[in-house]
N, C-alpha and C positions, 0 to 999 in steps of 0.2 A: 551232672545235667540238671540243667534251669529250666525253671516252667515259664510259659511264653505264650502267644498269645495269638492266635488267626483270625486276621481279620476277614470279611467275605462280604464282597458286591456280586450277588449273584443275577446276571442281566439275563434278557431272552437270547442269546445266543453266545454269550460270553462271563466267565465267570475272573475277576480281578480280585485278591490278593493278596495280603501284607503279610508280614512275620513280624512280632515287635517281642522282645525284651527286657525286662529290669522293674525297676519299684516305679508306682506314679510320680513320683518326683521327676525318673530320668527314663522314658519309655525309648530303647535302641531298636532303629530298626536293624530288623538279621538278614531283611531280601523283598524281596515283591515282586510279583509279574500277571499273567492274564494265559486264561485258555479261550483262546478266540476259535469262532467256529463253530462250534459245539451245532451239530446236527448232520453236518457237512463233511469238512474235512479236518477239526482240531487242531490245536496245535497248542501244545505248552509249553509257555516262553518265562523265565523267573533267572532274578537279576538278586547281587548280593547288594551290600551296604552299599557300596562303593560304585551301584548301578553297572558291573561288571554283568554283563552275560553268562549264567550256570550251566544255562539248560537249555536248549531249542529243540523238543523233541515233538513231533508227529504222531499224534494219537490214533489210534481204530477210526478207521474212517465212518461216519455214522453216528459216534459214539455221543449218547444221549447225557443230561445235564447228571445223572445219577452214576453214572462210567466214567464223563468227565472231573466230577469232583472224586472219584474215590481212586483216578488218578493221579489228582493233585497229592490229597493225603497221604495215596506211596511215595511220591515223591519225599514229599515235608519229611515222613517221618524215618523213611531209609537213608536220606541223604546226608543227614545229619544238619541242616537248614537250619532246625531248631530242637532242642531238647525235647521235657515234655509239654506234650499240649496243655495246658490249663485252662483253658475257655477259649470258646468261641465270639467275637463280635458280628453283626452286619449292619447292615446299611438296610433301611426296611423305609422305603417312600412315604408312607401315610400311615401315624398312628391316631388321624379322626382326632374326634374329644377326649377319650378316652385316656390317652398315651402322649402326656405331656415331656416325658421325661424316658430316658432310655431303664428299660425292663427284661429281668431274668424271665425267658419265654419257659413259657408252661403249654399244656394242650388247651386251658383255656383262653389264653393270650392269644393262638395263633387262631383258635376259632373266632375270636372277635375282632385280628386283622382281615381275615378272609373278607368277612362282610365290607371291606374298604376298597376290594379289588375293583368293582367299579368306578373308583375316582382315580385310579394308577391303574389300566388297563396293560401298560408299557413295562412297567416294575413289576410294583405289588406282587402279582404274583409268582414272579416269578425270585423274588426276595425272598419267600413263604417258602417256594420249594427249596430254596439252596438251606434253608433250616430245616426243613424234613428230612433230607436228604442225608444232612451232616448227624441229625437225633438218631440214625437209623445205622450209621458208620461208625459213630462215637456216642453212645447211648450217654455215658458216663461222664461226660466231661458239657459242662454249662454252656448255655448259650447268651447271648445279650440281645437284645433289638434295638439299635439308634436308631430313630426319624429323623427324617429330612423336615417333618415340622415342627418338632419339640422346640425349638427355638425361637420360634416365631409368636409362644404362647403367652408371651408378654404385648401383644398385639392390643393397642385400646378397641372397646368394642364399637366404637366408629369405625376406626380401619378393619372390622372382620364382619361388617354389615354387607348385605346385598337391599336393595328395596325392593324386597319383598314380606310376602306375611311373615310375621312373627315367629308362626306358629314353626314356618321352613326353619328360623334359624335355632329355635331348638332344640327341632331335630338333627343338628347338624352341616345344615345348608348355609355356609359361611366360606369367607377368606381363610386359608389356615397358612399359605405358603409353603414354597420349598428349599429345595438348596439349604437349610438348617443346619446342616453339620459343618459345611463350608462358612457360613456366616458367624457359628460359635469358634471356630479357630480361628476365623479373622479376631474377633472381637478377645479372643487369648493373647493375641500375638502381635497385635499393634501397638501396644502401648510401648515394648521396646523396639517398635522400628519405628515408628510416628511420632513417638513421645507419648507419654500419658496424659496430658492435658488435652492435643490433638485426640485421640484416642475416644477420651470420653466428651469429645463434642458433634457436632455435626457430621456426620459419616456417611458417605453413600458405598458401597462396595457392589462393583458391577463382576455377575458369575459369569463370565460368557463362556460357554462352552457348546457341545451339542446342543446340549441343553441350556436353559437361559435365563436370570433373571435379574433383578436388582435390590438390593436392601437401604433400607434407609435405618440407621442406625442413632442412639443415643446414648449416653452412658453406657456406649458396649452390650445396646438391647436393642432389639425389631421395633420398630415402630411404625415401620410400613412395609409394601414389599409390593412388587410387581405381579407374584404369582398368586392363586385364589383357590379356589375351590379343588379345582385338580392342577394337574402340573399341562397344561394347555394355553391359561393365561399368558397375558403380560408381552411379554418382548416375542418376535418369532423366534423360530429355534430350528434347527438343522431341517426336520421333515414335520414340527408342530404348526400350527395356525398363530400363537398367540392370542393378542386382542383380538373379538372376534362378535358384532353385534349380532345379538340372541336370534333378530329375527331371521338372519340369515340361516338357520339351522329349520325355524319354521317355514320358510321358503323350499328348502331343499325337503324335508320332508311331505309338503301339501301341492309342491308344484316341478317337483324332480322325481316323487314316489321313491324318493332315497328313505332305505329303513335303517334302524338304529345302527348295524352293525354297519353299513355301507359310509354312514356319515363318521362312525368313528374310525372306519379305515381313511378316510377324507382328510379326517383333520389330525390325526394322531400321524400317520404315515406317507400322507403324498401332499402334505404342503409347505407353510415356512420358505427358508429359502430355496430350496427344492421344488417345490410347488411355483412360487414365482418367476424362479433361472429355468426349470426345466432341463437344467444341467447338472446339478450337484448341491447336494446338500453338505458338504463339506467348505468350508472358508478357503481354505489356501487352494482349492483345483477352482472356486468362483473367481478369487483375485487373480489369479491365473489365465483366467479365460477369455477371450474378445467378444465374448455370446454379447447380447443388448440384455439377454433374460438375468443373465448373471450379474450385469451393470446396475439391474433394477432391483436385484435381490439387493446388493450389497446399500445400495441405497435406501432402500427402506427399511435397512438391518438398523443401519445408523442414526436415520430419521425417527424411530422408535426409539433406543435408545436416548439420545436427544430430549426426546418428550417427555420420556418416562425421568432421566435426572434433572427436568425444569420441575414436575409433577414433586417426586419427592423432596426436594429445595425445598420449595414451597412449603409442603405441610412440617420442615423443621425450622422454617425460617431463616435459613440461611445453610452454607454449606463450610465445612472446615476442610474435610479431603475428601479423594475420590480417590478409591482403590480398584484394579482391575486383577482379574482372580479367573481362574480356571482355564482352558485350552486356549480358547480364541485371546483371552483377556490376557494370557502370559506370553503368549508366542505371536502376536499378530500387532507387530510395530505398525501397518496400515491403518487398521481399527482405531488402533488408540487414536491416531496423530488426528484420525477425520472424525471420532466423535470430541475429542478435544479442541479441534478447531472449531467445531460450531457450539462448544462449552465455552465462546469467548464471553458472554455475557454471564456466567459468573468470576469472571476475572482470571478463567485458566489460561495459562500460556505455557505449552509445551518447548521443554529443550529437544531439540529435533533428532541431535546427535546419540544423548541420554537414552532417547525410547527408539533409534534402532537398534542400539548395544544393550537392550532389554535391558536397561540401569534399573535400582531398585527404585530410584525416584526418577522420573521423567519429567517433572515440571521446571521451567525455568525459575532464576533466581527472583526475578521481578513477578511471578504467577502470585497471584492472591490468594489462592487456592491450591496447596500440594496435589502433586497426583502421584501415585507408587503403584508400583507393578510386584504384587505379593503373591507366591504361588502357595496354591491352598494344600492343604495335609489332611483331609479327609477321613483316609485310614488312622493316620496316628489320634485323632478327637476321639474315631471310636474303641482303638486301644486304651485309650484314658478310663475313657465311662465304663468299659470291659473290666479293665482294673481295679478301677473307685469298687464297681458293684459285688467284686469279690470281696471285698472287704481288705 
């Protein structure tokens, strides 16, 4: 029986997972899947390494995270999908100023990470809940926390600071950046895809999904990113507002007499594409809609991507490659076409047919800047870190 790694991304109503086996030089995907609808009508779906569905099971109605995780482990250990579970790797949103690299989870680590819940209320508590549940179910199996903030530890101070008193910066009020596991995967795989010279140059990766951000990289390191202190900043997202004048918060507090909980609900769950459109937070649904609000939401989304593309390019002093990744970036040809259409100022020219075919390289032969669509593999990155920390 092989020694395998289980990768977990525990969310508010879902648990995504992946199974990996082998050594750090060649970790193989043994299967992946998700339990969705936790708390209501949860369903376990799993797929083998060839992406063939091997289980589609309705779990007991109303099952919570603990019951759902138990059902997942029961399937993993009894189905033969994995051999012996050697370790569990977790995606954790925020490592703060303390954890800038993956770490073996202990009680002390969990207590430190609990303090960061206010910086990621949609993610952090649920990420840590998954760790705690598995510590009870598999007490002898080591767990590794991999942080979405860690990759951005290379940001220069000028990119981390806010124009606030320096005492607050020393207390950790600064730009951290997120989606770092995805960006780290890009930094590792791009040399083989776009060539070592371009990958070491001035690259912008657009991680466009339900959560969205962009990262400027030179020599494969993060030098600027659109997200900041929390995962609210930067680009508009499915239900999150993105960039916002801080004065709006003061206005809501003083004039609308909203309390912090109400403002948090507004900014995290009622804004973004959903808030502008009044239709949906899902880009596919917005593209299919004839509603004025849907058009306005898409226009704003593309406008903001182009604005950030310009800012990140200026910071690096030029652009050698643009990479699209994540759900929207990998699968929405119309959004890529509109972004590239506005980016003619950078010398970007799109190959329309390649874009519609979701090709790897979607830029025209005479484009000054090559444009690529590269699927992200965050679970594989977590598995590598987990394997490495186990020695």
